[in-house]
Each structure stands twice: as C-alpha cells, then as structure tokens.
N, C-alpha and C positions, 0 to 999 in steps of 0.2 A: 207863374211865381214871380215874386218882389224880392228887390233887394233894399232892405232898410239901412239907412246911413245914419248914424247915432253920434253927434257931435259933442253932449255933454255928460258930463260924469253922472248928473244926476238931474231929472225934471221933477215938477210937482207932481204929487202922486197921482192926480188924474190924468196926466200926459203918458206917465208910465205905465198906468192900467190901459191906456187906450193903445199905446204902440205894441206894448207885449200882448195884448189880447186880440190884435190883429193880425199876428203872424199864423202861418200855416205850415204845414210840413213841407218842404221843398223851398221854401224862404231862404235867404240869407241876410245876416247881419254884418254890417262893417262899422266896426268901433273905430273912428277917427277923432283927432284933435284931443280935446279933454275927455272924450268917450272911452279912451284907452284906458283911462283910471278905473274903470268897472272892472278891469282885470283883476285888482286889487280889492275894490268895495263889493263887487258882485259876484264872486266865482260860482255859488251853487245856482244862481240864476242862469249863467252863461251855460252852465253843466245842463241844466234842465232843458235849456233850449235845444242844446245839442240831441239831448234824449229823444226830443219830439222831431228830430231829423231836420233840424234848421241848422244852416252852416254858420258859423261864428268865426268872423276874421277881424285881423287888428290891423291897422295900418302901420307898418313897420316903423317909418319916419316919424311918426308921433310916439312911439314906443321908445324910440331911442331919444327924443326929445324931452320924454318924461323921466328917463333912465330906468325904465321898468322893463320886465318881461311879462307876456301872456303864459302861462301854464296851461291854459286851455284854448282849444281853437288854433287857429292858424295865422301867423303874420305874413301880410302879402306887402309885395313893392308897389310902388305908384303905378307899374307897368300892368302889374296883374289887378290893381284896381280898376283900369281902364278896361282889362280882359273882363273883368267880373260885371261891370256896367253892360258890356256887351250880351253876357249871357241871359240877363234877366229882362222879361218884357216890360217890367215898371220899376221905377227906382223913387222911394221914399225917403225923403230927408226930414229928420226931426231934430 
C-alpha cells in the first residue's frame, strides 16, 4: 500500500493520468498545499477514488489557509499526517 502526497491543484494531463492510474485499492491520497483546491475542482474524481477503496485525506492546515472545506474525504492534523506516513510502506510525492 502506498501513500500519495499531491501538492498541486492540477498537473499536466499526462501526469494526472500517471498518478491516478497508479492507484490501487488500499492506497491513500493526501492532498496538501495547493492540492487541497481539488476539493472544489475535482469532487467527482475524489469520490470515485473512495469508491475504489482509496482513502482521501486533506491537510487541515492547508484547508484553513485557503479558507475552504472538504466535503469528501477526511481532514487531518499534522500529527495525523505523521501517523499516516507510518501506516504505509511507500510514500509517493507528486
């Protein structure tokens, strides 16, 4: 199982296809920095990930900084982020 850390609101289409295509059930996606903007721009994609048994998380500090809320997935503290990194055998940052 892998933890994917996504820090951009959008990547070039080829990169988007690569990271989304590499996810498998049991993986997790942590949206942080500008990546939290996907809560507003890509809710359907994020819901589809959850339907595929992929955990979707948002860094609460970044949600607060952008003044937004995530209506899907779970918002986590920095402490929970550290705990999340310990739960997964591989961490992939995009």
